[in-house]
N, C-alpha and C positions, 0 to 999 in steps of 0.2 A: 503494501499500499503504498503511494507515494506521501509525502510530507507537503504540506499544507506549504503557502508564500505567504509572506509578510510583507505589506503595503505599510510602511513606516508613518507618513504621510496622513495614513487612516487612521493609525494607532494615533495620533497627534490631537486629531482633530478629537476622536471620540473620547481622547482622554482632556481634551481644552486646555491644551499646553501649547506655549508660542514656540516658534520655528529656532528658538535658544534650546529646547527642550529635547532637540532630537538628538543629541549625541548619547541622552540616556536611555532614549528607549533601542539605537543601536547597541548599545551595550548590552541591553538585553536580548533583542534577537540573536545576535551573533551568540549568544552564550544559551539559550534556547534553542538553536537550531543543531549547535552541538550535541545535543542530549537526544536528537533526534527522537523525539516523542511524536505518533504517529495518531491519524486520526481515529477517531475513538476507545484513546487511552484514557480512564480515570485515574484524575493525579488529584493528590493530597498538596497544597500549598500552606506552608506553615511561617506564619511572620508577611501577612500580604502589603499591610499596611496600607497605602489609599492606592494599590489594585494595579503601580505601571506595569508591573511585570506578569499579572493576576491575564491582565487582556490578551499579551504575548501568550501566554500560556493557553490561553481560551480557543486563539489561531489555530495554536495548532492540534487542538484535538480536538475539530471543528465541528462539526453540528453533531456528529454524533457521540462526541466524547465529551465529557465534564469536567470541571475545576472546582473541590471545596477548598475552598480559600478560608483556613482559619488564624485567629490571631485574637489574644486575650487581649488587645489596647481596647479600652472604652472608643465609643464611634466619636466623642468630642475632642478624642486626640489627634494632634496634629495643627500645621498650621505654614501659611493663612489659610490653606484649606483642612479639613478634619476628615478623619475618615470617614467619617459617616457620610459627608457630601459629598466625597469621592466615589464612593462607591455606589451611591443613588446615582450619581451620572452616569456611569460605567452600567448602570444595569438598565438603563433607558435607550443602551446601545441595543445592535444585532447580535452582540456577543452577551449580552445581560443573561439568554437560559440558560446557556454554558458553564456558569459562574453560580453558586450558592455562597454566600458570605456568611461566616460562623465565627458570631464572637464568645470562644470559649477557650480553655486550655489544650491545647494538644492530646495532655493524657485523656483529658475529659472525653472528648469529642471521639476519638478511637475507641474508647469505651463502650460508645452508645452508636458504633458506625459498622453494619454489618457488612456492607458490599467492599470486597479487597480491594485497596489500589493497585493500580500499573506503576505511578510515578509517587515517589516521595519528593519535593521541592523545598531545600531550603535557600534562596536566592536573597543574600545577603543580608538575610538575619540571626545567624549563630550571633554574631556581635552582641544583639538584643536581649540574648538569654539571660537570668538575673544572676545565675552561679555556671561554674563551669562543668558540676555535676548533670543539668538539666539535658547536655545534650545525650551522652551516654544513658540516660533513662530513658529517654526519649527512644532510641534505637534497639532499647530492649523489649518497647510493646509493636515496634512495626513489623516483625513477622506472621505473627497472631492476625494483621490487617491488612496484609500486603499480597499480589498475585503469586505463585513461587518464579518465575521470572518477574518480579518487578527492580525497579531500578534506584537508588536513593543517587540524586542530582544536588549539588551543592557549589555553591559560588560563594567565596568569600575573601576580604581582602589577605595581600600573601604578604604584608610585612615588609615588601622587597619595593624598592625604587629605583624604576629604568631610567630614570634620571634627577638631573640637580632640583628641576619644577617639583619634582615629586617626595622630598625628603620632604619639606616641611607636614605633608601630609600622615606620614610614616609617623613623624615624630609627636603630632597633633592625635593623630589615636592614642598612643602610650600616655600620653599626659590627659586625658582625657578617661584614658581608664584607672590610670591611677589613683584620679582625684576620686572617679565612681567606686572604686574600691573600700575609698573610707566615708564615702557620703552615702553609697548607696541611691544616689537618685534617680526614679524612674524619667525623668525627663532627657535624660544623657541619651546618646545614639549609640557609644560604645559603652556597652556596661560590663561587657568581658568577651576579651583579648584572647581568640585563640587562633593559633598559623596553621597552617597547613599541613607540620607534622605532627604537631595535636592532633589536629581533626583525622588522621588516617589511620593515628595509634588507638584514637578511642573507638572509631569503626568499627577499626579490625579484629581489637579484643570484644566487642559485641556480634560478631563473624560476619560484618561486611568487610568485600575486599572488593581494592580499586580495580576499578576493568579499562578504566582510561582518565587520563588527567594531562592538564597543561596549566603551565601559566601565562595569563595573556594581557599585554597593556589596552588599556579603558582609550578608544576612542578622545583622539583631541576633541576636550568644549564639556569633557562631562566632569559635574561639576562637584564631585561627591569630595573630592580633598578641599578647594576653597570652604565650603561650607564649613568642614570641620576646625581647618586654622580660625576662621575665620569667631568659632565660637569658641575658644581657645582666648582669641583677643579680643572675649568681650568683656562688658562690666559684670555679668552674671558669672562670668568664669572668678573673676578677683574676686565678687563675692562667697560662692563655693568653696574658695581658701581662705577666706578670711573666719570663717566659721569652721575650718579642720583647724587654722592655728589656735581657736578657743580649749580647743581640746589635743592637739598634739604639735607644739609650734616646732618642731623640727620636719616632721610632716611638711609644714607650710615654708617651708626654705627648701626642700625639695622638690617642690609642684613650682613654684617662682621660679627654679633653675629652670624645670622642663619646658615651661613655657619661652625662658630667654633661650633655649636653644632651638624653640619654635621661629623664635624672632630671629635669632642668628642666621636659621637656615634659610627665610626669606632674602635677605640680601643678598644670596647667590642666584635668586629667581628676578630676571627679567620681566619689569613692571610689577614686583613687588606680590601684593594677594591676589590680585588678578592673573597673576601669570603662574597659579599654582595649577599642577596637574594633579590629576588622581593614582595612588601606586595601583601596581599589578593586581591581579587576582590571578586566585589558583581558583581551575573548573575543575572537578572529580563529577566520574560516574562511577558507584556502585554498586554489586550485586551480591545474593547473600553467598560468601563463601564460608569457608572454615574458621575465618577468625584467628587469635593465636593460641 
């Protein structure tokens, strides 16, 4: 069965995004294509957020397939457009019938879902998990809720800088993660950093073997790196650091130093913050192997 084609201009229109957002969809389309998700597939997407990857997956599965997009975040989460607003807009498109938006934890959803999935997708969602133990706990549940030939498809930042312009993104992500470890903020994009080797090791221990993997350089113009750097340069970051200092003065110095490293790395980037590029992304496709 042949794969479906992807019309990025049409996806931008459905999402209500400006042409500046095109690299975001190019990135998602390129990765979903590499997973070879065929029409008729039944997909579980964990952590869809506002659904930009979800509509790419809905295109891949076609009219005969379906995507269950499961996210525990409240519909009021997100800015300037909330998750609920974005999901409502996407549901009104021709792709809407192919998607079920489910506000629930993945483990609870799996316990109530009787139909096995052919693919489980985690697209830039691992870093949102509250703790490192969440991922292996999820993997233990999947065999009972997936088909025998199911694929686990992962895409997460590789913590590798392919250029000087992407070094600030790597440093900003590490800084945000260190602050998260102390603060436990539910508003941070980076709540739990896991690199490719850790991900593969954790998956292997739960019986999932790497079938295919690669590290890709995102399209020019992908804004994730710049957004993360802006978060570290924000007044909000400073306020959170001051809260940490009240309990742990030494750690406040560590976080301030990490921010200074981000600022220093920006000095080597032409255009400063506007020139920041997004770090490389690890993409993996795993199946049910024997584990370690």
